[in-house]
N, C-alpha and C positions, 0 to 999 in steps of 0.2 A: 455492832460494831463498837470499835472500840476512840478514845479521843486521849490525847495527851498534852499538857500545859506546862512549859518550858518559860520561865520567868524568875529571874534572881530576887524576886519581889514578893514576898508569901500575898501581902493584901493583890493585889494583883489576879494571884491564880483563882485565889480564896473571891474576889469582885467575877474574874471568865467563870469559877464553876459554877457563883450563885444562878448571873443573868442568865446563863442559856436551860431551857427545858432540854436537856437530854434523851429524857427518856420517850420523848414527844416526835424522837428526828429515829430513833432509834438506833441510840447511842446507851447499852447499859454498864461501859467501863469506864472511868478517868481518872489516865494516870497525871501524875505531878513528875515536877524536874529542875533544882536549880538553877541547873547549868545543861552544857551540850554535851558534854560526857556523862552525864549521868542519862540526858534525853537517849543518848545511843542506844545504852544500852538495854533503855526500856521499851524503842523501838524494835530492834533485835528480838529483843522478848515478844511480842506484844503484840508487833506489827497495826499501827493505830492509823484511822480511815480518814483520822481529821489531828492535827498537829496546829497549835498557838506557838509562836513562840516570839521573846524579845530576842532585841540587833547586841547591846552590850550589856552581857556578865560573864561570869569568870571562866577559867580551865577551855571552853571551849563557846567563842560566841555565836552567834544569829548568825552572819554572812558564814562562816566553815561548817555550821547546822545544817544550814538551808541546800548549801553545797553538798555536801553527805548524805543528806536526805536525796538530793535529785541524783546519786550515785547509786543507792544501794535499796531508796526507798521509796520508789516513783509511781507508785500507784496512791502512796499517801497525799491530802491535801496539807499543805500551808499555810498558814494567818501571820504573817508580821502585825504585832504591836509591841509598838514603840517613843518614845520619848521626844524622837529624833526623823524632822523632817527630811534632813539634806539627800540630795541626790544617792550621795555615796553610802547612804543607809537604804533607799529606796530600790539603787541599784541589784544587789542579791536578789531582792524579791523577784522580781522583773527577771532576772536570770535566768532563774533557776526553778523558776514554774509555779512562785507562788498567786496564791488565787485573793487573794487584799491585804491591804498596808493600813493599820488603823493608829492612830497615831490616839496617846494619852494624854487628858483623860479618857476613859473607855464609857459609854453611856450601853445601857441594854437593847436600843435599838438596830444602831452599827454591829452589831459581835451576833446580834439574832439574825442581820439579812446577811451577815460572810459567812454565818455554819451553815446558812440553807443553802448560800449559790455554791459555797466549798462541798457537802455534801450531796447536792444535786449534779455535781459536773462529777462528781467519784462514785455514785451512783448511774450513770451511763455511761463512765467508762469500765465501771465491774461488769456491766449486763454486754456490755460488747467485751471486753477480756474472758467472759463466761461463753458464751456466741463462739467468740474465734479457739479456745479453746476443746469445744462441747466440735466445734468443724474440723480441727487436729485428731482429735478421737477416732472421730466416724473416720477420716480419711487412714489412721495408720491400723481401722478394726477393715475397712473396706481395700485397702492395698493388697494384702494376701490375696485376698478374696477373687479378689482382680487377675491377679498374675494366678491362681488355679482354675480361673475361667478360662483365661488366654490359654494355657500350657495345654489344658481337657479339650479346648476342641482344634487345638492345633495337631497332636499327637494323633485324633479319632478322625482326622481326616475335616473335621466341617471350615477349620479355615484355614489358606496355604501360607507359609511359613512368610514369602511377599509381604503380607497385611499386618508381621511381626514388626516391632519395635527392634533391630538388632542389636542395634549399641546398647542399649537397654536390657536386652537378653545378656547381653554377655559379661555386663556390668554387673547387673543383678544374679546371675546364676552363675555366670562363666562359661556358659555355652559360644564357642566363637564360630566366627562366619568362617573359618577355615576348615572346618568339622566335616570329613570325607562322610563316616558312618556313625553311627547313631540304635541304638539295643534300646527297648523301655520293659521293663515289668512290671508288676501290677500287684498289687497286695490287697484281698478281703480281709475286712473285720469279719465277716460274715463266713460260715456259721458263730455267731458271738463267741468269745470265752468270756465267760460269763462271770467268771472270776475279775477278769482284765477289768469289767464292764462296772462290777461292782467296787473297784478300785476307786472308780471315778464315777460313785453312787449312780451309776448309768445315766451316764450323760454320752450318749453316742457321739453327738460331733465335738466332744473334749477328745473323745476318743481318736478320734482322726487326727485332732491340731495334736494329740501327743506323738500319737506313732510320727507322725511328719517331721515332727520335732527331732526321736530319735533316729531315724533314716538318714537325717540333713546328718546329725554328728558324728554318725559310725561313716556316710560318703566323704563327708570332711574328713574323714580320717585314711580312708581309701583312697584321696585326692581325685575323689572325680564322678562324677552326676551331682543331680537335683531331683530331689522328692515333693510332693507336691499334691495336693487332696486332687482326687480324682471330684469334677460336679455333676460328672455325666452321668446316667446307669450301667451297671456293668462291673463295678469296684469301687474300692473306697479311697485307695492310696496307687499314686505312676509314681514311678524312677525312671530317671532320664538319664542316659549314659551315655559321653560324647569319647569315640573311636574305643568301643571297650574292647577290652580282650580276657583273657585267660583270668584273671584277677574276680571279674564281675559275680562271677560263682558262688566266690570267697566272700566279699558287701552282701549280698542278702545274707549270707550266712551267720553271718555276726551278728544282719540287723535282728536275726532273733536270740542270738547267744544275748545281748543286749536287750532285748523283751522278756527274756527270761530269768535274767539277773535283778531286772527291777521292778518288774510285775505279776512273774510267775506265768506268762502267758511269749507261745506263740504261734506263729499267723502263717496261714500259706502265701507263696509266692510265687507267681507263673513269670518266666522272662521268653520274651522271644529273642529270633538271632539278630544280629548286627544289619545292619542296611543301612541306603545310598542314605545321606543325610542333607538335604532335610523332605527331598520326591519321596520318599518312600517310610519315611518314619512310622505311615499309617496301617505296615505292614506289617512289621514288629510290633505296634501295639495288639493288631488283631492276633497274631500267636501270644503274644502274652496271655491275655482274656483263654483261649481255646487251651492251652498249656494249664492252667487253672481249671476252666469246665473235665478236662480229660483226664486231670490228676487221678490216682486209682489212692482211694479214701478210705485202704483198708492195709495202704503199708504204712507204718508208724516211722522206720527213720528217713527222716528230712522232711520239711516241709516247703521245699523250692525246688519248683518244678520247669524246668525244661522246656521249650514246646519239640515235638517228638516227630514233627513232619505229617504221617499220615495216624491214620484211625488205628487203636488196637484190632486185633483180629478174633482176642480172647474177652470185647464185653460181650454180656450175657443180655437174655432176653428179659421180662419183668420176672421177679422170683414170686407176681402173686398171683399169673394167669393160669395157675394149675391149678391156686387152692380159692378161688371166689367163691366157686359152689360151696365147699366145703364150710368156709367162713359162713355163709349165708346161710347152709341147714343148720347149724351148732346155734346159731345165735337163732333161727324158727324153733329151735327144742328150749328153749329156755331153763336149758341143763348149763350152772357155771360150768363145770368139770367137760362139756363138750366143747366149751370155748377157749378155755384152754389148750386140751388138748389140739383142737384144730391149727391153736395160732403157736405152739410147740411144736408140733408135724415140720409146720412150716420152717420153724426158727430153725431146726436142725440142717433143712433140705436148707438152707440159704445158706448157713455159716460156712456150706461145701463148694461157694465160689471163692473164688482168688481174684474177679478184678472188678469191680464197682467206681463206676466214676461218677467226679461230681454232678456232673451232666445227667447219669439216671439217674442219683439218687433223685433229685431235682423231679424229674419226670414219675420215676416211679411214686414220689407221696400224693402230686400233683390227680395219676389215676386211684390211686388208695382212697383218698379224701375224699373225690367228686363218687367218686363207685359209690365208698359208705353212705354219702350225701343222697345218692339215689336210694338204693338200697331203705333209708330210714324213709324217703320219702313214699315211697313205693309198700313198705309192713307199718306207716303211720298214718301216712297222710297228710292231713292241713293238722300241721303242729301248732300245738298252743304256742301264744308267745311266751308265755313265760317257763318253758322247754328250753335248757341253753342249749348253743351250738357246738358240732363236733371241730375240737379247735385241736391237731396235733400238730406237733412242732416235727422240723426238721430232726431226723433223729442223729445228732450230734450232742458230747457231751459237754458238761460245766468248762470243760480244756476246747472246745472248738473241736473234738476229733470226731471221725463218724460210730459212731458206736450202734451194733445191730441189734444186741440184747435189751437200749436202750429204742428199740422200734422194735421190739415183740412187745414189752410191759407197754406200750402206749396202744398200739395194738389189740392185746389181750382189753386192755381198762376201755378201750372204746365200743369194741366187741360186745362185752359184758355189761356197758350202758346202754344197750340198741336192743339190746338180748333183755334186759329188764323192764326196757322202757317197752317196747312189742308186749314182755306177759299182762301191763301190768295193763296196758290198751287194749287185751286181749279181752281180760275180764270185764275191764270197764264197755266195751264193745257187746260183748253177752249180755249182759245189765239192758243194756237199752236196745238190741235187738227184742228179747224178749220183753220189756216197755212197748215197743212199738206193737209188738205182737198181740199185746194183751188191750193197747189201745184202740188198734182194727179190730179185735175179738169183740167190743163193746158197743162199734161205731160202724159197721160191715153196711150197714143197713142202711146208711151214708154217704153223701157222696165225700170220698177220700183222694187225696190227691197226693202228689209229692209234695209240694209245696205248703198244703195242708199240714201235712207231718213234719216239716223242717220247720216250721215254727210254731211245733207245738214242741221241740224238743230243742228247738235252736242249735242246731247245724243245719248247712247246706244242702242242696237239694242232691248235690252230687255226693256226701257223704253218708247221705241217707241209703240209697241204692248198692254206694259200694260198702257197705259194712255190711247192711243187710245180707248181702251177693257172698261175700266173704266167710260170715258168722253160719246163717243157714241154712249154704249151697243151695238157693233159690233166690230169682229174681223178685223184690218186692210186688212189682205188680200178679205175679203170676200166684203167689201167697194169694193176694186178695181173693184174685178168680177163684181161686179151687176152693176158700174160704166162703164165698160167697154161692159156689155152686153147692156145696155138699151140706149148707142150708137149704139150698132149693129142692136137692133130692127126699130130706126129709119133709119138706113142707108138701111133694109132690103123690110123697106116700102115703100120710096120714090126714091130709085133708082135700075137701074138695072145691078147693077156690080155684078160677080161675087164673090160667096162666099172666095178665096183667099184673093180678094182686099181689101177685109168688114174686114175679119181676121186681117189683118196687119194694115188696119188706125184703127184699135179698139185698137195696141197694142200686137195681140197676133201673134207669128212670126210661128207658126205651125196650120193649117187649121184643122188637124184633132183634136188636143187639143180644140183649139173653138169651136170644133163643142160638144164634149166632157158637158165643160162646161156651151154652151150656152143651152142642155139638160140637166145637171143640175140645174139648174139657174130655166130656162122654162119652165119645163116639158118634150120639145120636140127640136125636130133636128132646123137647121137653115133657109133647107127648108121649113119644114113641118109652120115654122110660116109664112113664103114669102106666102106659098097658101093658109095657112088657110086667111091673111086679101084681 
């Protein structure tokens, strides 16, 4: 805060400056003026919170100064210092909002008390001013959001036109109640034009505001329509045209021309047919969305798409269907050249396609990504936490246009990553199974369960079984049983020990169970085997 002392007597100014502890009150700058005219210049430049003023001064007296402050700096608090107590001098202080009228000679207590009262009043009013300012800022921020949400719900059919304030809508957007037909266009910022977004520091919300502003500038030049941010899912910007005619498409193309001139960016815009207003506006909005979904992403000329009515007959099935197995076998081979060759074959075949809709691109992308994730789990099983997830972007380039080559490169990169992970995991699994076999060989005479092995090698029971079977092509339980029976055969041939002793020595706690397993493996009982030798 700042303060100003206005008096033609220097000793009075010095007394006021001396008696008041300015810093204690939060005032860090104190100015002085000998008359009202000089005071006006200082007030205009510094906007002091607190002003002490004399009433009788040259050039501009206290009465004139108080009136000027009241009209031009109403937030400043004034304290009058005067040698006169006539009502003619007191009256201006009352009329123009002075907080105190102090008579000379001054004393420190009077000055400090008056300053405290004035500054406390200034602080309270300043808090209220800031509160109202913040409220006004919030209203200015929320006002467009309010209308965006209201219009979004209206065109999508969530609220009827009757619930809108028709007068305000006409005043704000020029949408007359007498409008008979209306059409809707939708603009999608997705796929993202990365160049455009980089210009706006990757702020997607700012990108939508900028786009809406440009749309409305163009529409104002066309003399029709209003653009707003679409706050529900499915689009980013919607444009509402009243009584649209043949010029509507030209306005939409003009939007992309301006975007290209300013930001070197274009966007896909879908537009629906004109329908009865307001009851059928939802139909036009739905058609605009459908036009965006059905647009042929292979077409490069023009990014404004009118609703075609019926679906195309030339739309094709997924280009990945015939290549799923080929991709998978190339991954299993662990050979990067085979992976690249498989993807290149797919690319050459897909390049022959003449129509691919945006809807198909999203569907195929989902199918491909989920399929790759499924393969990865099948091949690698329980994935380590440190292993990165598969991340594939939709196949659109930095200008937001479909790129089959970009898709090919992403698929190749992803398949090579899975193939590398599989090769590395296969080596690790081979070593793991070898370690498990050595452990079993050293402990076959003891009780061994899947849980024992899982705890010993810090993997799940399911992974023990799966990895052992994948690497050795044999169930772990069969491997253990065969090892024990082989050891039992050796003992049966080379010793005269009882069957109960042999069964215990090879890890069977029950002689009868040992005999059943032995017969299942060899086709004869232990006794028959011993006698046959």
